[in-house]
N, C-alpha and C positions, 0 to 999 in steps of 0.2 A: 818160158812158163814150165815150172815144173811139172811134169805128168801126175805128180800126187795132189795138185792143186785143181788139175783139168776134171779131175774123176767127177762123173755126175751125182753120184750120190754127197759129196763135200761139196759141190758146186750147191746143190737144193739145201743144206744145212747152210752154208753161208748166206743164201739169200733170201730164206724162211726170218733171220733174224735181221734184216735190214732196219726195218722200220721201228719206231715206238710204236704206233698205234696200228700195225699188222697181225692180225689174228692168227696163233696158231691154231689148226685144226683141232676141235674138240673143245669142250667148255672146260673152263677150270673150277668146276662146281662141283659139290659133293650135297648128298644129301643125309640125315641124318641127325641125331642129338647135337645142340651145341658145344660150342668149345667149353663153356663153364661147366655144361652135365659130364664132361668126360669123352666127347668128339677128342679122337688125338689125331686126327685126319686132317684137321680144318686148320690151316695155318694164317690166315684171317679172313675176313668179312669186308666186302662194299655194297654198302648200299642194300645189305639183308643177304647178299649171295657171298658163298663160302669161297674159297680160295682153297683148293685142296693141295696135302704136301706133295705128292706124286707128281703131278703136272705143275705144280712150280719147280721141282727138281729137274724135271725132265727140260723145262727152260731154261735153267741155268746150265745144265750139260751142254746144251744145242749153244749157247751163247759162250761157255769157256770154249768150246771145240770151234769156233767161230773165231774168237780172240785170238788161241792160239796158233791158226792157219793161218789167219792176215798178221801177227807179229812174229811168225817165226820160234816163237818162245816153244820148250818143252814141259813148261812148269808154273805156277803162277807163284806169286809172294801172296803173302796175306793182303796186304792192302789191293792187289788187283784182284783176289777173291773177293773180299770185300765190296768193289766197284763192280765186278760183274752180279752177284747176288743181289746187289741195291737194283741195278739196271733191270734183272728179270723182273724181281717186286715191280716198278715203276711197270713194267710192261704189261704182267700181270693185272695193276689196278686201273692203268689206262682202257685196258683191252674190254674190262666190266663197265665202266663208267660212259664208254663212248656205244658200245653195244646196245645200252641201255637208253641212250639217246638219238640212234639210228631207227632203233624197234620203235620209239616213241614216237617219231617223225614218218614213219614207214619208207626209209631211205635203203630199196632196192639196187641189183644190179642186174639187168636182165640177159636170156640166155645171148641174145645177138651182140652184147655188149662183152661178153666172157668171152664168145668166140672171137672177136676183134683183139682181145687184148694176148689171146694165145696164138691165134694164126691169121688173122686180119691185115689189113691194109695198117693198122696200127699196133704193130704187137709191142707187149709191155719191153720196157728198156732191161727190166731184169730178166725176162727169157731172151731177148734180143742177144745181148752182150755175150751169151753163152752160145747162137749159132751164128756169130760175125765172122764171116772171112778175114783172117788177118792181112792178106795180103791185098784186098782190094777194100777193107774194111764196112762191106756190105753185108746185110744178112742173108745167112745163106739158106734160101727156102729149102732147097732139097735136104740138106740134115736136117732142118727143123721138121718138118714133112715125115722123113722117116721115123724119128723120133717119137712122134704124136702117131703113127702106124703101130711101133712097137708097145707104145701105152695101151692101145686098146685092143690088143692082144694078150698082154701080159696078165698075169696071174694074181686077184685081188689081194692077196698075201703077201704077195713080192714087195723086200723093203724100198725097192725103186717107185712101186705103183704106189704106196703109201705116202714117200716122199713127193712124188708129183701131184698126187691128190692134196696133199697139205699146200704145196705152194700155189697150186690153182684156189685153194680157200683163202690163201693168205692175200693173193691178188686182189680176188673178189672183195675181200674185207678192206684192202686199201682204197679200191675203188668207192665203196658205200664212204669211207671215213673223208676221202677227197671231194665227195658229195657234199659231206657234212659242211666243212670247213668252208669250200666254195657258198653255200648258202648263208654262212655268218660273213664271210669277207665281203658279199656282195652285199650284206646290211648296213654295212659302214658308208659312212657318208662325211666327207666336209662341206661345210656349206661359206659363202663368199664372206659373211662374217667372221669366221675361224681364221681364214684365210688373211683377211684385212688384219687381223689383231697378231697374227702370228709375224705378218709382216713389218710389222710398227716393233712388236715384242723384238725383233732381232735392227733394227735401223735407228729407231727412235732414240736421241743421247739424251742422257740428263748431265747436268751439273750442278754439284750440291757442295756442300762442307760437313763436316762430321767433328764432335768430339765424343771420344772414346776412353773407358775405362775397364782397362783390361783384365780380363780375370785372372790374368799370372802374375799381377800386382801384389795377390794376397795369395801367402802359401797356404796349402791345403791343411798344413798342421795346425795353424791359426783359426780354422774354420772349427765350429760347432754345429754338429748336426744333431736336430733332437728326431724324436721318433714320430713327431707331427710331420718335419719335413720330408722322412722317407714315406710316408704315407699320403701326403699331398701327390709327392711327384708318383707314386705307385697308380692311385686314382686316377690322377690325369694324363697315363699310357698305359692303363690296364691291357688294351687291347695288344699293345705290342708283346704281354707275356703270353702268349698260346704255346703249349710245349704240345707240337703236336705226337711225340711218340716219347713213351717214359725214359728217364734218364738216371743212371745211378753215378757217384762218384766214391774213388776208392783212394784212399793210403795206406801205401807198401815200403815194405822194406826188402831188397835183395841179397844172396849170398849167392857171391860169383863162383859157379866151378867151370869159369873157362881153364885150359890147360895151364898148370904152371911151368916154372922153368925146366924142372926134373921131367915135365911131360915131355917137352919139345924137343930137350934133348934125347930122351928117347926115340923118339920116333925121326929124329934128324937121324942117329944111331942106325937105326932099323935099314932106313933106307940107303945109308951110305956101305950098310954091309951087303945090299943088292948089286952094288953098281959093277963090280968085277963079275958076277954071275950074268949083268945084263949086257955088260960089253962081251961076255963070251958066248954068249946064245947063238944059235945057228936059227931057232924059229922066234922071233921079236912079238908074232901076233901071241904065240900060246904063251908065251912068257910074260906080256901084258894082260892077259886072260886069268893066269893064275896068280900074279904078284899085285895087280891094281886092284884099288877101289872101286875107281870108273873104268870101265872095260867096253872101249871104244873100240869100233874096226879101223883099222889102219889105211890112211887114204892120203892121195900127193895133195900137197897145198901150195899155193904162191906165196908170194910175200906179201905179208900183212894177214896172212891167214893166221899165222902162227901166235902162240904167246908174244907178248912185247920182248921177253927175255931171251926166247930165241931165235927172233926173228934176225938179230945181228949177228948170231954164228953158225946156224944151221946151216946158211946158203952160201959158208966159204968152208964148209968142213968137208972133210972124207967120210964117206960111210965107213958106218962102227964108232964114228965118235960119239962121245956120251957125256951129256952135260948134266951137271948137278953134283948133289942136291940142292936145290933152289926152294924158294916159298911162294906158291902162287893159290889165290882163292882159296886161301886155308888149309892147305896142302904142301906137306914135302913132296917134288916131284923129281925124279930124273927122265931126261930125255936121250934118245937114242937115233940117230940119223941112219936109217934104214936106207933109202938110195936115194939119189936125186938124179933129174934128166932134164932135158927141154920137151916140154910138152904143151898141147894148142891151148889158147885161153876160152876158147867157146868150141861149142859141139852143137851140129845140126841133127836130130837123130828122129827116129820114129820106133815103136814098137807093138807088141802084141803082147798083153798082159792074158796069162790062165793061171787060175784063181786055183789052189791046190783042194779047197773046199767043194768046187764045182766040178772040178775032174775028179774026184774021188781020192785023193791023195798026190803029194810032193813028187813022186814017183809018175805017176799017170799023168800029172801035169807036165814031169820035163818031157814024157814020151809025145804027150802032144805037142808041144813046143819042137820038139827035135823033127818030128812028121811036117809040120809047118815047114820048117826050115828045108828039108828040102823038096818040098815042093816048090817052092821060093826057086831053090837053085835050080829046080826042072823046069822055072820059068813061069809059073805063078805070079801075078802081080802082088807085091807087098800090100799094096791100098786093098785090095779086093777081099783079101784073107784077113786084113786087120778090120774090116767095117764085119764081117761075116762071124769072126771068133773073138775078137777083143774084149775083154773085160772092163778096160778103162774105154767106158763108152763114148766120153767126149772127145778124147784123140782119135779113138776109133772109126767115128764119124769124118774124120778128117785123112783117113789112109792111115792112122796111127802115128802121125805127125806129133812129136811133142814140143818143136819149134827150136829155136836156139838159145842154149843155157851155158852157165859160166860152172867154175867150180864151186861145189858149196850147196848146188840148187836140188842136186839128188839123190836120194837115197845111196851112201859108198859103193854097193855092189852096182849099181845100176851106172856111175860114174864113172867107176873104176871101167868099166868096161867100153864106154862110149869115150874117153881120153886117151885111154892106151892101146885102143885099136888101127884102125885107118878106112878111109874113106870106102865104104863098099862092104865093108864086114859084116855078116852075119853073125852076134853070139847070142848063147843060150848063158842066162843067168839068174841065179836066186835071191830075191830078197823076202821079206816080213810081208810083201803084198802077193807073194805068189811067184811065178816063173816068168820071166822076161825074155822074148824073140827081139833083139835089138837089131836096128838095121843103121851104121853109122851114115850118114848121107854126106856131112862136110864137114873140116875145121878148120878152125881161124885163128890168125895168131901164134903167137909162140913166145915162151917165157919159161925162165928155170923154176921147174917145181921140185918137193921135195918129201918123202914120206920117213913122217917122225913116228916113232912109238914113244909113247910117256905111260911111266907107272905113278902113282903119285897114293901118297898115305895121309888122311887127314889129320889134321890138329887137332885131337880130342884129349880131354881129361881122362886120365886114367881114373881105375875105381878108387885110388885112396884117395887123390882129391876130391870127387865128387862125395864121396863118403864124408871127408870131413864136412864140407861145406852143407851137407844135407842135415849133418848131426848138429853142424850150428844153427841152421833154422829151425830143425825138430826141437832144440832147447827153448831159442827164443818163442816160439809157438806155444809151448809150455809153461812161458811164463806170462803173457799178454792176455787181457781181456780187453773189453770194448774201453773201457774208461783207464787204463794205464798203458797204452799201445806207446803213446809218446815218450812216455816215463821211461817205459823197458828199451824202446831203440836210442833216448840218448845216453841211459848207462851204459849200452853195449857199443856206444858210438856208432849207431847206424845212421845211415842219411836217409830221413821219410821222403818219400816219394809221391805225387798227386796226378792219380788221372782222373780229371774232371769231365762231368756231363757223358759218361760212355754211353752208348748206345747199348742195346740188347742184342744186336746181333754182329758187333763189333768184334773182330778177330785180333787188334792190336791194341794196347795202351801205348802211351809214349812211353819210349826206351825199351818195350818190350814187344817181342812179336811174338806170333803164336802165343795168344793169351783166351784161345777163346774158350777152353774149361774155366778157367777165372773167371770171365766175364757170365760163363752158364751160369756159377754157382752164385754169384752176386745178384742175378735176378730169380734165379729158380727157388734158392735156399734161404739167402738172408735178408734180414733184416737193419734198419740205420744201425750201425753201432757195433754190429755182429763183425766177427773175427772169425776169418778161413777156420774150417773143419778138420782141415792139412796142409801141409806143404806142398805147393804145386810147383813143378817143372815145367818151366817156359823156357826152351832154348837150354843156354849153358847157365841159368840162374834159377835159384830156390827161392821162390816168392810166398810171404806169409803178408797177407792185406786185409783192410778194413773197411766196410762200408761205411761214409760218412755222411752221404746226401741220397736221399730219395727225391727225383723230381716226377711226379704223376704225370700222366698226360693231361691236358687240357691246360685252364688256366692258373698260371703257377701263383702260389702265396707268396704275399711279399717276404716272409724269411728266405724263401727259395731264392729269389733273385737279390736280395739287398745286397752280397756282395758285389754284384754285377752292374746295379744303379749308383753306388755308390759315388763314381765320377760326375755322373749327372746331377745328382741331388747336391754334391760340392758347390757345381756350378750355380743352380738353383737359387741355393744360400747367398750365394756371393753376389747374384744378380738381385735378389732383395736388395742386399746393403748398398750396392753401385745406383741402383734406380731410385732408392731414396735421398744419395745423394745428388744425383741428378737432378729430381725432383727441386730440390732445395734449390739449385744453382737455377733451376731455370725462372724461380719466384722472383719478379722483378725484372726480369731479363727483358731487352727488348731486341738481342740479336746474338747470333751463334758466340760472338766474339767474348760478350760477357759471361756466357755459359764457360764456356771452355776457362776463362780468368776465373769465375769463382769455382769451379771444379778441378782447379791446377793444372792445367793439360792444355794442351796447344786445339787449335780448331786447325784440320785438316781440308782444304779443298781436293777436290776429285771432278773429273771431266772425262766423258766419252763412255758414259757408262750405258749398258742397255740391260731392259728387262730379261733378255736372255739368257744374258752370263750373268748371275749376282752375284759377281768378285767385287770387292774393295781390294784394289792393288795392293798387295804387297802383307795384305790379313788372310783371307780365306773366304770361301762362300757365306754370302750374307742374306736368306731368302727374303728374312723378315724385315731388314734394313733397306735393301733395295726395292721390295715389294710398296714399302711404307714410301720411298722417294717418288715412286710412279703414282701413288695415289694420293699427291701431296698437290697442294697450290704456290708458285713461286713465291719467296720473300718470307715462307711460314715456317715457323721451329716445330719440332715434334716434340710428342713426350716422349719419355725415355724406351729404347725397345731394350729387349732382351735377345741380344743376339748369339751368333756361336762363339765368337773368340770375344767378347766384352757387350759392355750396355752402351747403349750409341744415343746419342740426340743427334737430330740432322736439321741441316735447313738448305731447301729448297732454291738454287740460283734461277736456271731457267732448262727449259725443254730445247733440243733442236728438232725439230719434225721433220721426216724423209720426204722425199718427192712422192706424190699421190700413188698411189697402186692402179695402173693404167689394164692390167691384164695379170689376173690372179690364176689362173691355171697352172704355172710351175709351184708357186705356193702350195694350192691343193693336190697336187700330186706328190710333195715332197710329206705334206703333213700325212695323207692318204698312205704312202708307204711307210710311215713310223707307225701307223697305225696297224696295218696288216703284222709289221714285224712284232708286235706285243700282243696282237689279238689270240692268237691261239694258245698261248702259255697263261695269258688272264684268264682265259676261258676254261682252262683244264683245271686251273688252281681252284676256281669258283666251285666249279662241278665238284672237284676231289673233295673240297671243304662240304659241298652238301651232301656226299656220298657215303660221310661217318663213316670213314675207312678205320678198322680195326685191325692190328698186325700183333699175331703172336708169333712170329718167327723165333724170338728168343727161348721160346719152350721147344723148338726142334733144334733150330742149327749149330 
């Protein structure tokens, strides 16, 4: 594991963000005027308590750092940013909801329980995993106790002390949450009758015959839907139309400002002119720093780590070979083979980290590292000095050991020293983290590696291309209003795109990334029908948009859901027609065969159907139909049943009962497990609904 991931400060940040219900120390509550009267710091409200903007953004920052550390990414896409922000919001909301429940029930964690989690017989796994001996897999009590002693004498305002306090607070609140959910789980019970019903639902077999008039036999365009049809369906399903947050829909046109052929040719020519100078360069690192958009340090890489276009040529070329120009990741590039050699595949090393900030400057940090190097060369144990002087506390407690790592796991300067040295070497190197005194312990494996210098020039539109696209967008904006948007777009031969049901916190819309500013306009400045007050630059597009719908939070009106429910209303109208037809077929019929004959369809027999899996073979899930069958008497004919695939009439032939259930323990266990899996989410949804959550994030983000 890289030493960067073992630094204690990083560890604590990762640990704190692990659980949804874990509390970050400090309340996410501010006091003052309500949001509507001008409180500019309130991001939302939960059960009357306010979520402050600053604390929320701290949570977003922590979760962002955690995601980047775990994924290895150095930047986030708009989609991932949305995910992190939404997850942080859910954590803040759940924190307040759960806190109120814990306070209401008086659930606490005592001093002895806290001590047990930190240093007792049952150390919390969140702490234990960072003090576990990698060789034995056992908790290193000595390392843990040494760390706790350091915390006792550390200054209150020390960042490490604050992080440790936050972690302990998080563990305590996590334990309170665990007790709360244990109470809920212990209240769940499956009785013998439920176990028997479940057993029969899975094992009792039904044999029946059905006739069906499928909805697909009437084309949708042959059906007329009345206002009463819409209203009836809406009234019957009103509970499904609850909108938890305000949503807005947009229509927009886009003016493309991506690089033209001329722009692409010009950039390629620019890169081609650099090729000769690149080949003649004697300082490739400096050449990259001066001429490349991406100024990455040079490092040896093994096969498979290079750009795919380079992997096939650089491992057979001679040093000084220049490849390109070629296109990769939206840039024209040149690549030069600086060196190739045979090197180890992995290295085991240890280090002592000296921070420039703590030492009083980079020169003093280097001087301190040089002094430690001389002490080690004079016989002082490396492990002892690492424990006493390294600022990478996690590896320091292990004598500076950072384990075994492959290429790409460390920062380039650290990796260069470790892989290019030899076992036993002591090297002093500088990175963005400070000065490292590195001791190479061993090297394993052997393979060819190459050092490649790359110069890139992004494919971006010229000012001429951008100005032309912007001028077209500006002219279109000058001609449109809320009523003639479609007309003007058609006149200019522009395609109108739609972004339906956009949330106030969204940073993207379909086909457009980085759309945050446009969304903010739609929620903060616009009303239904409004056209943007300016041309919005979103990536390489210039956008002119209009708000088409506003769906407020709460139960949506019929007009807001009319388009959405149209397919279901069509089915309902067809169902009425088919029900009437089948009812006529039922009149005077004494068998299902007669019903089928009158309706002009076949009677289809099926068998081995169970209540727990309500599927009609070859059709679909049909809850109403199978439910009706299991509630019937043999040789009876049902009334018309409006199902999912069509309207049915069924006749039960017989049931085949299973063997009696003699031992219901297993059945109870299975039902209990299902209850447990569903309980937490259902409980939280109910509490959240009761808490009257108000979300004002669109005003801030």
